[in-house]
All heavy atoms as an XYZ file, in Angstrom:
904
protein
N       7.945    -58.036    173.910
C       7.056    -57.149    174.618
C       7.707    -56.467    175.798
O       7.506    -55.344    176.002
C       5.826    -57.951    175.094
C       4.712    -57.083    175.740
S       4.036    -56.079    174.319
C       2.595    -55.552    175.057
N       8.583    -57.227    176.520
C       9.328    -56.560    177.538
C      10.261    -55.461    177.077
O      10.360    -54.428    177.758
C      10.112    -57.638    178.325
C      10.935    -57.216    179.499
C      10.021    -56.631    180.581
C      11.683    -58.396    180.136
N      10.861    -55.606    175.923
C      11.732    -54.573    175.392
C      10.970    -53.332    175.146
O      11.445    -52.227    175.445
C      12.389    -55.134    174.060
O      13.068    -56.335    174.356
C      13.366    -54.130    173.594
N       9.776    -53.412    174.538
C       8.977    -52.252    174.235
C       8.618    -51.542    175.560
O       8.683    -50.273    175.661
C       7.738    -52.619    173.457
N       8.233    -52.299    176.541
C       7.873    -51.680    177.870
C       9.061    -51.011    178.440
O       8.920    -49.906    179.062
C       7.302    -52.766    178.792
N      10.268    -51.637    178.350
C      11.468    -51.022    178.945
C      11.786    -49.684    178.236
O      12.174    -48.746    178.913
C      12.590    -52.042    178.864
N      11.624    -49.710    176.945
C      11.872    -48.436    176.140
C      10.979    -47.374    176.599
O      11.352    -46.225    176.802
C      11.798    -48.743    174.630
C      12.984    -49.612    174.234
C      11.790    -47.437    173.885
C      12.875    -50.166    172.839
N       9.642    -47.654    176.715
C       8.657    -46.627    177.148
C       9.051    -46.120    178.535
O       8.943    -44.955    178.724
C       7.297    -47.287    177.130
C       6.302    -46.378    177.815
C       6.780    -47.568    175.724
N       9.437    -47.023    179.479
C       9.751    -46.566    180.798
C      11.039    -45.684    180.746
O      11.127    -44.719    181.438
C       9.996    -47.743    181.748
C       8.725    -48.487    182.118
C       9.100    -49.725    182.937
C       7.883    -47.558    182.942
N      12.020    -46.051    179.924
C      13.285    -45.243    179.758
C      12.935    -43.923    179.259
O      13.425    -42.932    179.788
C      14.239    -45.984    178.846
C      15.549    -45.285    178.641
C      16.300    -45.184    179.943
C      16.311    -46.121    177.615
N      12.102    -43.841    178.182
C      11.801    -42.478    177.666
C      10.965    -41.732    178.665
O      11.261    -40.486    178.868
C      10.973    -42.678    176.351
C      11.890    -43.280    175.271
C      10.348    -41.405    175.865
C      11.164    -43.675    173.969
N      10.002    -42.278    179.295
C       9.206    -41.553    180.270
C      10.089    -41.099    181.404
O       9.869    -40.035    182.066
C       8.077    -42.474    180.756
N      11.009    -41.876    181.772
C      11.955    -41.532    182.873
C      12.847    -40.395    182.579
O      13.306    -39.639    183.496
N      13.233    -40.216    181.330
C      14.248    -39.188    180.983
C      13.529    -37.900    180.605
O      14.209    -36.839    180.793
C      15.167    -39.612    179.856
O      14.336    -39.929    178.718
C      15.890    -40.821    180.192
N      12.380    -37.874    180.069
C      11.736    -36.625    179.638
C      11.470    -35.593    180.808
O      11.798    -34.506    180.660
C      10.548    -36.839    178.870
C      10.838    -37.407    177.477
C       9.629    -37.614    176.613
O       8.553    -37.531    177.027
N       9.877    -37.770    175.363
N      10.964    -36.061    181.960
C      10.772    -35.101    183.053
C      12.089    -34.481    183.448
O      12.225    -33.340    183.799
C      10.101    -35.881    184.110
C       9.440    -36.972    183.432
C      10.258    -37.305    182.285
N      13.135    -35.283    183.562
C      14.480    -34.811    183.911
C      14.925    -33.739    182.936
O      15.378    -32.684    183.337
C      15.440    -36.002    183.978
O      16.734    -35.495    184.151
N      14.757    -34.026    181.652
C      15.150    -33.022    180.638
C      14.320    -31.798    180.803
O      14.877    -30.639    180.696
C      15.018    -33.642    179.246
O      15.800    -34.810    179.207
C      15.461    -32.694    178.205
N      13.066    -31.911    180.961
C      12.175    -30.718    181.121
C      12.600    -29.948    182.413
O      12.708    -28.739    182.327
C      10.704    -31.119    181.225
N      12.843    -30.626    183.497
C      13.276    -29.912    184.681
C      14.681    -29.300    184.499
O      14.974    -28.189    184.986
C      13.186    -30.798    185.937
O      14.058    -31.880    185.780
N      15.556    -29.990    183.830
C      16.868    -29.469    183.521
C      16.778    -28.167    182.635
O      17.447    -27.233    182.996
C      17.732    -30.512    182.665
C      18.249    -31.639    183.545
O      18.190    -31.505    184.797
O      18.753    -32.580    182.974
N      15.902    -28.157    181.718
C      15.692    -26.970    180.838
C      15.192    -25.840    181.720
O      15.711    -24.697    181.649
C      14.742    -27.236    179.742
C      14.517    -26.052    178.826
C      13.518    -26.292    177.698
N      13.998    -27.434    176.906
C      14.896    -27.329    175.971
N      15.518    -26.201    175.706
N      15.192    -28.395    175.271
N      14.195    -26.086    182.571
C      13.668    -24.969    183.350
C      14.789    -24.475    184.297
O      14.942    -23.211    184.458
C      12.478    -25.520    184.243
C      12.087    -24.467    185.322
C      11.317    -25.808    183.354
N      15.536    -25.357    184.880
C      16.597    -24.899    185.827
C      17.688    -24.201    185.043
O      18.125    -23.161    185.490
C      17.184    -26.136    186.475
C      18.345    -25.843    187.448
C      17.890    -25.103    188.656
N      19.008    -24.878    189.549
C      19.128    -23.713    190.217
N      18.185    -22.789    190.167
N      20.181    -23.570    190.964
N      18.026    -24.663    183.858
C      19.071    -23.996    183.064
C      18.644    -22.572    182.641
O      19.440    -21.633    182.757
C      19.373    -24.867    181.802
N      17.356    -22.415    182.237
C      16.898    -21.071    181.899
C      16.820    -20.222    183.101
O      17.189    -19.013    183.028
C      15.509    -21.188    181.263
C      15.567    -21.772    179.889
C      14.269    -21.883    179.170
O      13.231    -21.210    179.610
O      14.162    -22.561    178.139
N      16.483    -20.769    184.274
C      16.515    -19.881    185.524
C      17.897    -19.422    185.835
O      18.108    -18.277    186.146
C      15.973    -20.772    186.651
C      14.502    -20.969    186.746
C      14.057    -21.952    187.745
O      14.902    -22.556    188.454
O      12.793    -22.091    187.874
N      18.905    -20.348    185.687
C      20.271    -20.002    185.947
C      20.782    -18.953    184.924
O      21.374    -17.987    185.382
C      21.154    -21.248    185.874
C      20.987    -22.256    187.014
C      21.736    -23.569    186.647
C      21.566    -21.686    188.284
N      20.381    -19.115    183.687
C      20.826    -18.123    182.686
C      20.265    -16.786    182.986
O      20.950    -15.755    182.862
C      20.413    -18.608    181.294
N      18.993    -16.732    183.327
C      18.387    -15.431    183.562
C      18.873    -14.808    184.893
O      18.792    -13.552    185.053
C      16.878    -15.642    183.634
C      16.315    -15.920    182.173
C      14.839    -15.920    182.177
N      14.351    -16.051    180.746
C      14.017    -17.188    180.141
N      13.980    -18.296    180.899
N      13.647    -17.243    178.919
N      19.384    -15.617    185.762
C      19.922    -15.067    187.055
C      21.347    -14.672    186.865
O      21.998    -14.300    187.891
C      19.851    -16.153    188.130
N      21.893    -14.784    185.675
C      23.272    -14.416    185.440
C      24.363    -15.522    185.747
O      25.520    -15.206    185.790
N      23.899    -16.693    186.016
C      24.792    -17.807    186.333
C      24.976    -18.602    185.052
O      24.717    -19.742    184.970
C      24.156    -18.622    187.434
C      24.088    -17.781    188.747
C      23.205    -18.373    189.822
N      23.781    -19.655    190.295
C      23.054    -20.443    191.158
N      21.939    -20.060    191.614
N      23.547    -21.582    191.520
N      25.653    -17.916    184.134
C      25.909    -18.433    182.801
C      26.683    -19.792    182.772
O      26.378    -20.630    181.990
C      26.541    -17.421    181.923
N      27.682    -19.852    183.551
C      28.557    -21.020    183.535
C      27.779    -22.267    184.005
O      27.845    -23.324    183.319
C      29.767    -20.841    184.440
C      30.616    -22.198    184.543
C      30.683    -19.768    183.855
N      26.995    -22.119    184.959
C      26.159    -23.278    185.465
C      25.072    -23.641    184.446
O      24.838    -24.784    184.168
C      25.507    -22.930    186.834
C      26.483    -22.797    187.945
C      25.836    -22.212    189.213
O      25.145    -22.970    189.922
O      25.973    -20.973    189.334
N      24.525    -22.545    183.851
C      23.451    -22.762    182.897
C      23.984    -23.472    181.622
O      23.369    -24.444    181.092
C      22.863    -21.431    182.508
N      25.100    -23.109    181.187
C      25.700    -23.657    179.959
C      25.997    -25.166    180.155
O      25.764    -25.912    179.303
C      27.010    -22.863    179.532
C      27.077    -22.863    178.076
C      28.258    -23.425    180.102
C      28.099    -21.805    177.507
N      26.440    -25.505    181.376
C      26.661    -26.915    181.656
C      25.372    -27.732    181.591
O      25.442    -28.800    180.986
C      27.211    -27.088    183.048
C      28.764    -26.652    183.141
O      29.396    -26.575    182.047
O      29.219    -26.385    184.278
N      24.291    -27.194    182.055
C      23.013    -27.884    182.001
C      22.492    -27.983    180.516
O      22.059    -29.000    180.122
C      21.948    -27.223    182.809
C      21.778    -27.730    184.241
C      20.785    -26.956    185.036
C      21.416    -29.258    184.229
N      22.679    -26.829    179.812
C      22.191    -26.830    178.395
C      23.048    -27.863    177.589
O      22.566    -28.531    176.749
C      22.227    -25.446    177.780
C      21.076    -24.632    178.198
C      21.202    -23.477    178.837
C      19.760    -25.036    177.756
C      20.073    -22.664    179.161
C      18.670    -24.326    178.037
C      18.802    -23.133    178.786
N      24.375    -27.910    177.886
C      25.222    -28.853    177.192
C      24.720    -30.324    177.476
O      24.796    -31.178    176.585
C      26.643    -28.729    177.523
C      27.274    -27.523    176.833
C      28.754    -27.341    177.206
C      29.370    -26.119    176.433
N      30.754    -25.974    176.794
N      24.308    -30.539    178.672
C      23.833    -31.880    179.084
C      22.567    -32.154    178.301
O      22.351    -33.323    177.785
C      23.538    -31.965    180.566
C      22.859    -33.202    180.974
N      23.555    -34.401    181.056
C      21.637    -33.497    181.324
C      22.661    -35.353    181.482
N      21.510    -34.802    181.652
N      21.736    -31.178    178.140
C      20.475    -31.358    177.391
C      20.785    -31.702    175.927
O      20.179    -32.563    175.311
C      19.607    -30.113    177.500
C      19.047    -30.012    178.895
C      18.413    -30.164    176.493
C      18.407    -28.622    179.209
N      21.750    -30.981    175.365
C      22.219    -31.247    173.959
C      22.765    -32.636    173.781
O      22.531    -33.287    172.795
C      23.135    -30.122    173.507
C      23.728    -30.545    172.094
C      22.412    -28.821    173.395
N      23.553    -33.065    174.772
C      24.085    -34.445    174.728
C      22.956    -35.488    174.694
O      23.078    -36.428    173.966
C      24.923    -34.716    175.994
C      26.291    -34.061    175.968
C      26.986    -34.237    177.306
O      26.544    -35.011    178.181
O      28.078    -33.570    177.493
N      21.888    -35.193    175.444
C      20.757    -36.113    175.409
C      19.980    -36.004    174.113
O      19.405    -37.083    173.698
C      19.810    -35.807    176.569
C      20.393    -35.884    177.902
C      20.902    -37.267    178.248
O      20.238    -38.282    178.058
N      22.191    -37.384    178.695
N      19.939    -34.840    173.502
C      19.148    -34.653    172.241
C      19.854    -33.599    171.369
O      19.549    -32.428    171.474
C      17.715    -34.239    172.573
C      16.889    -34.003    171.261
O      17.335    -34.349    170.218
N      15.728    -33.459    171.494
N      20.785    -34.057    170.514
C      21.505    -33.113    169.704
C      20.658    -32.275    168.783
O      21.058    -31.268    168.276
C      22.457    -33.977    168.910
C      22.588    -35.244    169.660
C      21.308    -35.379    170.392
N      19.460    -32.742    168.505
C      18.536    -32.016    167.601
C      17.753    -30.930    168.357
O      16.960    -30.161    167.733
C      17.515    -32.964    167.000
N      17.999    -30.714    169.665
C      17.374    -29.641    170.415
C      17.934    -28.363    170.095
O      18.946    -27.817    170.668
C      17.441    -29.917    171.935
C      16.636    -29.049    172.805
O      16.419    -27.863    172.344
O      16.184    -29.471    173.812
N      17.389    -27.726    169.041
C      17.888    -26.424    168.589
C      17.845    -25.301    169.625
O      18.817    -24.518    169.797
C      17.096    -25.975    167.342
C      17.248    -26.982    166.198
C      17.560    -24.571    166.866
C      18.656    -27.301    165.807
N      16.817    -25.278    170.414
C      16.727    -24.211    171.412
C      17.807    -24.342    172.464
O      18.442    -23.334    172.820
C      15.371    -24.219    172.062
C      14.936    -22.971    172.778
C      14.996    -21.743    171.839
O      14.619    -21.750    170.714
O      15.484    -20.726    172.327
N      18.146    -25.511    172.882
C      19.278    -25.773    173.835
C      20.600    -25.396    173.184
O      21.416    -24.740    173.862
C      19.291    -27.185    174.355
N      20.724    -25.741    171.934
C      22.009    -25.389    171.209
C      22.107    -23.849    171.085
O      23.262    -23.266    171.272
C      22.000    -26.061    169.832
C      22.146    -27.563    169.922
C      21.949    -28.256    168.623
N      22.872    -27.865    167.590
C      22.719    -28.081    166.329
N      21.658    -28.834    165.879
N      23.579    -27.695    165.381
N      21.066    -23.197    170.827
C      21.054    -21.707    170.791
C      21.447    -21.128    172.112
O      22.174    -20.124    172.210
C      19.717    -21.157    170.223
C      19.484    -21.324    168.785
C      18.038    -20.985    168.414
C      20.410    -20.456    167.984
N      20.856    -21.681    173.204
C      21.195    -21.146    174.536
C      22.671    -21.299    174.764
O      23.276    -20.373    175.313
C      20.390    -21.925    175.613
C      19.078    -21.324    175.931
C      17.851    -21.764    175.680
C      18.897    -20.117    176.752
N      16.912    -20.874    176.216
C      17.495    -19.888    176.866
C      19.758    -19.238    177.376
C      16.977    -18.868    177.610
C      19.283    -18.177    178.092
C      17.819    -17.953    178.182
N      23.262    -22.461    174.483
C      24.706    -22.587    174.667
C      25.444    -21.540    173.875
O      26.351    -20.869    174.454
C      25.186    -24.022    174.140
C      26.681    -24.102    174.205
C      24.536    -25.109    175.078
N      25.147    -21.252    172.671
C      25.793    -20.276    171.815
C      25.631    -18.865    172.448
O      26.577    -18.026    172.498
C      25.328    -20.315    170.376
N      24.343    -18.555    172.869
C      24.114    -17.208    173.466
C      24.869    -17.071    174.742
O      25.461    -15.940    175.029
C      22.586    -17.113    173.844
C      21.700    -16.902    172.717
C      20.247    -16.707    173.183
N      19.312    -17.030    172.135
C      18.462    -18.044    172.227
N      18.445    -18.853    173.269
N      17.598    -18.239    171.227
N      24.943    -18.117    175.582
C      25.708    -17.967    176.796
C      27.207    -17.885    176.578
O      27.907    -17.153    177.310
C      25.378    -19.177    177.693
C      23.882    -19.127    178.268
C      23.533    -20.445    178.874
C      23.689    -17.931    179.209
N      27.714    -18.627    175.529
C      29.051    -18.452    175.209
C      29.333    -16.959    174.846
O      30.383    -16.349    175.245
C      29.464    -19.347    173.958
C      29.800    -20.745    174.410
O      30.220    -20.940    175.512
O      29.598    -21.636    173.510
N      28.481    -16.329    174.103
C      28.647    -14.968    173.703
C      28.657    -14.094    174.897
O      29.433    -13.187    175.063
C      27.520    -14.548    172.681
C      27.712    -13.194    171.999
C      29.036    -13.142    171.238
C      26.488    -12.966    171.065
N      27.704    -14.336    175.820
C      27.612    -13.569    177.058
C      28.855    -13.700    177.929
O      29.232    -12.719    178.506
C      26.426    -14.060    177.897
C      26.136    -13.253    179.091
C      25.013    -13.756    179.967
N      23.713    -13.822    179.253
C      22.579    -14.328    179.737
N      22.591    -14.882    180.953
N      21.505    -14.272    179.065
N      29.509    -14.881    177.861
C      30.754    -15.043    178.637
C      32.023    -14.547    177.920
O      33.078    -14.695    178.368
C      30.833    -16.511    178.988
C      29.865    -17.131    179.992
C      29.908    -18.564    179.943
C      30.051    -16.461    181.321
N      31.780    -13.994    176.696
C      32.908    -13.495    175.881
C      33.653    -14.543    175.173
O      34.754    -14.352    174.673
N      33.063    -15.750    175.040
C      33.667    -16.788    174.276
C      33.139    -16.700    172.865
O      32.317    -17.453    172.376
C      33.218    -18.165    174.803
C      33.638    -18.361    176.309
C      33.050    -19.722    176.823
N      33.349    -19.829    178.246
C      32.685    -20.706    179.014
N      31.778    -21.544    178.510
N      33.035    -20.868    180.255
N      33.679    -15.683    172.199
C      33.120    -15.321    170.853
C      33.264    -16.444    169.805
O      32.356    -16.683    169.047
C      33.778    -13.986    170.364
C      33.456    -12.881    171.412
C      33.304    -13.624    168.967
C      34.197    -11.655    171.346
N      34.465    -17.050    169.766
C      34.705    -18.101    168.736
C      33.772    -19.283    168.933
O      33.164    -19.805    168.009
C      36.175    -18.600    168.813
C      37.165    -17.537    168.421
C      37.032    -17.081    166.983
O      36.660    -17.983    166.092
O      37.279    -15.904    166.742
N      33.567    -19.636    170.231
C      32.663    -20.787    170.543
C      31.224    -20.457    170.201
O      30.489    -21.176    169.620
C      32.761    -21.133    172.024
C      34.075    -21.792    172.475
C      35.066    -20.791    172.929
O      35.006    -19.595    172.570
O      36.019    -21.170    173.655
N      30.840    -19.152    170.490
C      29.428    -18.710    170.136
C      29.311    -18.669    168.631
O      28.262    -19.267    168.144
C      29.280    -17.304    170.674
N      30.296    -18.218    167.893
C      30.178    -18.159    166.433
C      30.040    -19.578    165.879
O      29.179    -19.905    165.082
C      31.397    -17.534    165.768
C      31.299    -17.543    164.272
C      32.615    -16.953    163.694
O      33.489    -16.390    164.339
O      32.678    -16.940    162.451
N      30.840    -20.540    166.412
C      30.809    -21.928    166.028
C      29.382    -22.457    166.277
O      28.857    -23.246    165.492
C      31.921    -22.713    166.728
O      33.215    -22.179    166.357
C      31.815    -24.235    166.319
N      28.806    -22.175    167.493
C      27.544    -22.692    167.900
C      26.478    -22.191    166.918
O      25.561    -22.942    166.562
N      26.431    -20.890    166.685
C      25.478    -20.350    165.773
C      25.549    -20.925    164.336
O      24.539    -21.213    163.724
C      25.503    -18.791    165.767
C      25.077    -18.178    167.030
C      25.903    -17.305    167.741
C      23.859    -18.439    167.549
C      25.530    -16.673    168.930
C      23.441    -17.825    168.817
C      24.294    -16.936    169.467
N      26.815    -21.032    163.925
C      27.015    -21.571    162.572
C      26.506    -23.069    162.484
O      25.976    -23.429    161.488
C      28.445    -21.434    162.120
C      28.828    -20.033    161.790
C      30.229    -19.995    161.185
N      30.741    -18.647    161.039
C      30.429    -17.797    160.000
N      29.597    -18.230    158.998
N      30.924    -16.590    159.928
N      26.714    -23.784    163.576
C      26.301    -25.173    163.556
C      24.805    -25.279    163.459
O      24.269    -26.156    162.675
C      26.795    -25.890    164.848
N      24.081    -24.412    164.146
C      22.614    -24.436    164.102
C      22.205    -24.093    162.658
O      21.291    -24.654    162.085
C      22.032    -23.451    165.112
C      20.535    -23.236    164.837
C      22.206    -23.942    166.526
N      22.862    -23.056    162.094
C      22.487    -22.638    160.734
C      22.795    -23.683    159.700
O      22.118    -23.676    158.615
C      23.236    -21.335    160.402
C      22.635    -20.098    161.161
C      23.614    -18.898    160.981
C      21.262    -19.793    160.704
N      23.824    -24.511    159.916
C      24.025    -25.616    159.002
C      22.844    -26.541    158.884
O      22.437    -27.031    157.782
C      25.239    -26.461    159.359
C      26.559    -25.958    158.749
C      27.727    -26.872    159.008
N      27.992    -27.221    160.349
C      28.686    -26.409    161.160
N      29.226    -25.319    160.707
N      28.950    -26.747    162.410
N      22.163    -26.781    160.069
C      21.016    -27.700    160.081
C      19.757    -26.977    159.800
O      18.771    -27.544    159.322
C      20.923    -28.349    161.469
C      22.099    -29.240    161.810
O      22.694    -29.739    160.839
O      22.336    -29.442    163.046
N      19.689    -25.697    160.136
C      18.431    -24.867    159.962
C      18.830    -23.482    159.483
O      18.906    -22.473    160.168
C      17.711    -24.746    161.332
C      17.354    -26.021    161.864
N      16.110    -26.727    161.495
C      17.980    -26.834    162.773
C      16.164    -27.827    162.194
N      17.169    -27.990    162.944
N      19.151    -23.380    158.126
C      19.639    -22.115    157.537
C      18.729    -20.913    157.774
O      19.156    -19.748    157.710
C      19.789    -22.421    156.066
C      19.575    -23.857    155.931
C      18.997    -24.450    157.152
N      17.439    -21.186    157.949
C      16.534    -20.050    158.069
C      16.287    -19.581    159.511
O      15.469    -18.689    159.757
N      16.974    -20.141    160.456
C      16.663    -19.841    161.912
C      17.114    -18.410    162.141
O      18.370    -18.073    162.163
C      17.493    -20.790    162.794
C      17.022    -20.643    164.180
O      17.330    -19.604    164.863
O      16.398    -21.626    164.734
N      16.132    -17.566    162.457
C      16.391    -16.092    162.642
C      17.221    -15.872    163.909
O      18.178    -15.049    163.922
C      15.024    -15.327    162.724
C      15.311    -13.887    163.068
C      14.343    -15.436    161.383
N      16.966    -16.615    164.973
C      17.662    -16.409    166.183
C      19.177    -16.763    166.048
O      20.066    -16.027    166.495
C      17.162    -17.279    167.400
C      15.759    -16.736    167.843
O      15.523    -15.512    167.750
O      14.970    -17.582    168.316
N      19.439    -17.832    165.356
C      20.867    -18.189    165.009
C      21.532    -17.164    164.131
O      22.708    -16.872    164.355
C      20.898    -19.602    164.365
N      20.798    -16.606    163.181
C      21.341    -15.564    162.317
C      21.661    -14.322    163.122
O      22.760    -13.712    162.956
C      20.385    -15.260    161.161
C      20.299    -16.320    160.135
C      19.137    -15.926    159.176
N      19.235    -16.645    157.901
C      18.625    -16.272    156.870
N      17.807    -15.256    156.836
N      18.733    -16.955    155.690
N      20.762    -13.886    163.974
C      20.980    -12.662    164.722
C      22.172    -12.979    165.784
O      23.029    -12.047    165.924
C      19.704    -12.284    165.498
C      18.664    -11.761    164.519
C      19.974    -11.241    166.569
C      17.280    -11.599    165.106
N      22.218    -14.069    166.322
C      23.311    -14.405    167.212
C      24.642    -14.435    166.508
O      25.641    -13.913    167.006
N      24.665    -15.008    165.250
C      25.893    -15.016    164.495
C      26.279    -13.583    164.153
O      27.474    -13.188    164.275
C      25.673    -15.776    163.160
C      26.897    -15.798    162.258
C      28.080    -16.374    162.936
C      26.540    -16.583    161.016
N      25.299    -12.704    163.842
C      25.600    -11.302    163.510
C      26.178    -10.675    164.735
O      27.149     -9.882    164.655
N      25.732    -10.978    165.930
C      26.212    -10.350    167.140
C      27.613    -10.897    167.419
O      28.514    -10.071    167.764
C      25.291    -10.659    168.346
N      27.848    -12.168    167.237
C      29.195    -12.736    167.424
C      30.191    -12.123    166.485
O      31.300    -11.728    166.858
C      29.196    -14.226    167.266
N      29.796    -12.006    165.249
C      30.725    -11.356    164.219
C      30.996     -9.949    164.537
O      32.136     -9.425    164.450
C      30.073    -11.499    162.814
C      30.007    -12.918    162.302
C      29.162    -12.969    161.030
C      31.422    -13.488    162.015
N      30.027     -9.157    165.043
C      30.232     -7.818    165.436
C      31.289     -7.718    166.589
O      32.132     -6.915    166.528
C      28.882     -7.156    165.844
O      28.072     -7.190    164.753
C      29.082     -5.744    166.311
N      31.028     -8.599    167.583
C      31.935     -8.565    168.754
C      33.434     -9.005    168.339
O      34.285     -8.541    168.968
C      31.450     -9.626    169.782
C      30.150     -9.261    170.412
C      30.177     -8.577    171.764
N      30.999     -9.114    172.815
C      30.600     -9.948    173.782
N      29.323    -10.354    173.805
N      31.416    -10.335    174.690
N      33.483     -9.761    167.332
C      34.844    -10.137    166.915
C      35.475     -9.149    165.971
O      36.665     -9.327    165.602
C      34.744    -11.592    166.374
C      35.190    -11.893    164.973
C      35.106    -13.364    164.668
C      35.601    -13.693    163.303
N      35.557    -15.025    162.971
N      34.705     -8.153    165.509
C      35.208     -7.170    164.712
C      35.059     -7.305    163.222
O      35.566     -6.642    162.325
N      34.257     -8.319    162.866
C      33.920     -8.637    161.449
C      32.648     -7.943    161.056
O      31.644     -8.647    160.726
C      33.860    -10.196    161.219
N      32.685     -6.640    161.107
C      31.435     -5.808    160.884
C      30.834     -6.025    159.517
O      29.612     -6.036    159.446
C      31.755     -4.370    161.081
O      32.282     -4.082    162.371
N      31.636     -6.084    158.503
C      31.064     -6.273    157.100
C      30.345     -7.595    157.052
O      29.241     -7.699    156.416
C      32.185     -6.154    156.131
N      30.906     -8.650    157.532
C      30.244     -9.996    157.452
C      28.971     -9.976    158.375
O      27.954    -10.527    157.951
C      31.195    -11.076    157.968
C      30.641    -12.406    157.690
C      31.567    -13.558    158.168
O      32.699    -13.278    158.527
O      31.149    -14.747    158.005
N      29.045     -9.296    159.511
C      27.893     -9.146    160.382
C      26.754     -8.442    159.716
O      25.619     -8.905    159.743
C      28.292     -8.457    161.657
N      27.076     -7.339    159.064
C      26.019     -6.639    158.334
C      25.423     -7.471    157.219
O      24.186     -7.412    156.990
C      26.587     -5.299    157.727
C      26.759     -4.188    158.714
C      27.523     -3.004    158.084
C      25.409     -3.696    159.169
N      26.245     -8.222    156.512
C      25.792     -9.087    155.452
C      24.778    -10.127    156.027
O      23.625    -10.299    155.479
C      26.919     -9.804    154.785
C      26.589    -10.627    153.620
C      27.836    -11.288    153.043
O      28.837    -10.576    152.864
O      27.698    -12.530    152.716
N      25.132    -10.776    157.121
C      24.251    -11.722    157.745
C      22.956    -11.077    158.289
O      21.873    -11.600    158.011
C      24.953    -12.396    158.978
C      24.020    -13.216    159.772
C      26.121    -13.295    158.438
N      23.081     -9.918    158.856
C      21.866     -9.294    159.449
C      20.954     -8.681    158.408
O      19.749     -8.729    158.560
C      22.353     -8.182    160.438
C      23.049     -8.790    161.675
C      23.615     -7.622    162.537
C      22.100     -9.587    162.559
N      21.550     -8.132    157.335
C      20.695     -7.677    156.227
C      19.934     -8.827    155.587
O      18.788     -8.710    155.238
C      21.543     -6.945    155.226
C      21.917     -5.526    155.685
C      22.551     -4.699    154.573
N      22.885     -3.405    155.069
C      24.120     -2.863    154.934
N      25.022     -3.377    154.234
N      24.308     -1.632    155.431
N      20.512     -9.891    155.382
C      19.914    -11.094    154.754
C      18.803    -11.595    155.766
O      17.734    -11.988    155.337
C      20.897    -12.224    154.515
N      19.073    -11.540    157.093
C      18.106    -11.943    157.989
C      16.897    -11.047    157.958
O      15.764    -11.479    158.096
C      18.732    -11.970    159.439
O      19.835    -12.803    159.353
C      17.715    -12.431    160.490
N      17.148     -9.709    157.859
C      16.027     -8.757    157.853
C      15.090     -9.039    156.631
O      13.843     -9.086    156.724
C      16.587     -7.299    157.783
C      15.508     -6.272    157.842
C      16.058     -4.898    157.784
O      17.153     -4.705    157.257
O      15.350     -3.994    158.298
N      15.734     -9.299    155.545
C      14.945     -9.594    154.302
C      14.191    -10.862    154.485
O      12.980    -10.946    154.104
C      15.880     -9.799    153.061
O      16.546     -8.545    152.841
N      14.786    -11.881    155.018
C      14.159    -13.227    155.154
C      13.053    -13.183    156.227
O      12.106    -13.929    156.138
C      15.166    -14.249    155.483
N      13.143    -12.294    157.172
C      12.168    -12.271    158.324
C      10.874    -11.616    157.863
O       9.913    -11.863    158.559
C      12.806    -11.570    159.511
N      10.873    -10.823    156.814
C       9.620    -10.216    156.353
C       9.053     -9.325    157.401
O       9.715     -8.396    157.899
N       7.792     -9.567    157.705
C       7.080     -8.610    158.635
C       7.596     -8.677    160.063
O       7.319     -7.862    160.835
C       5.572     -9.005    158.665
C       4.905     -8.657    157.360
C       3.396     -8.995    157.354
O       2.837     -9.158    158.491
O       2.887     -9.054    156.262
N       8.293     -9.765    160.388
C       8.874     -9.940    161.702
C      10.272     -9.367    161.819
O      10.978     -9.697    162.760
C       8.912    -11.453    162.135
C       7.476    -11.992    162.159
O       6.514    -11.336    162.634
N       7.298    -13.202    161.735
N      10.683     -8.592    160.881
C      12.082     -8.160    160.807
C      12.488     -7.229    161.975
O      13.652     -7.052    162.129
C      12.409     -7.500    159.458
O      11.585     -6.298    159.325
N      11.594     -6.697    162.734
C      11.945     -5.823    163.775
C      12.695     -6.612    164.900
O      13.498     -6.195    165.595
C      10.770     -5.026    164.345
C       9.701     -5.954    164.910
O       9.466     -7.043    164.321
O       9.076     -5.580    165.857
């Protein structure tokens, strides 16, 4: 019984921190403080590797910082787990465009447009 209670307290103790970390990371990102934001988002991903939104933020911020290879790797990693993720596909298209792989970027983006249906704008 003590073990279950300890686990509940541990989970309860970490979730507010993660939520406040996310709010702070998003504030930093929107304020143009990408390096600080990326560190917080990476911490969030360390705590929960399945947090797709945090993983996408890391890739977006890598792209914003000109870390094109890292951004591409990040978007591709999300797509391995979630092949239909539109944000990851668009991010990958942007990374490929920035790296000069226009043909591959168009292929990714055209497939994304088709898959997005009515939300393709």
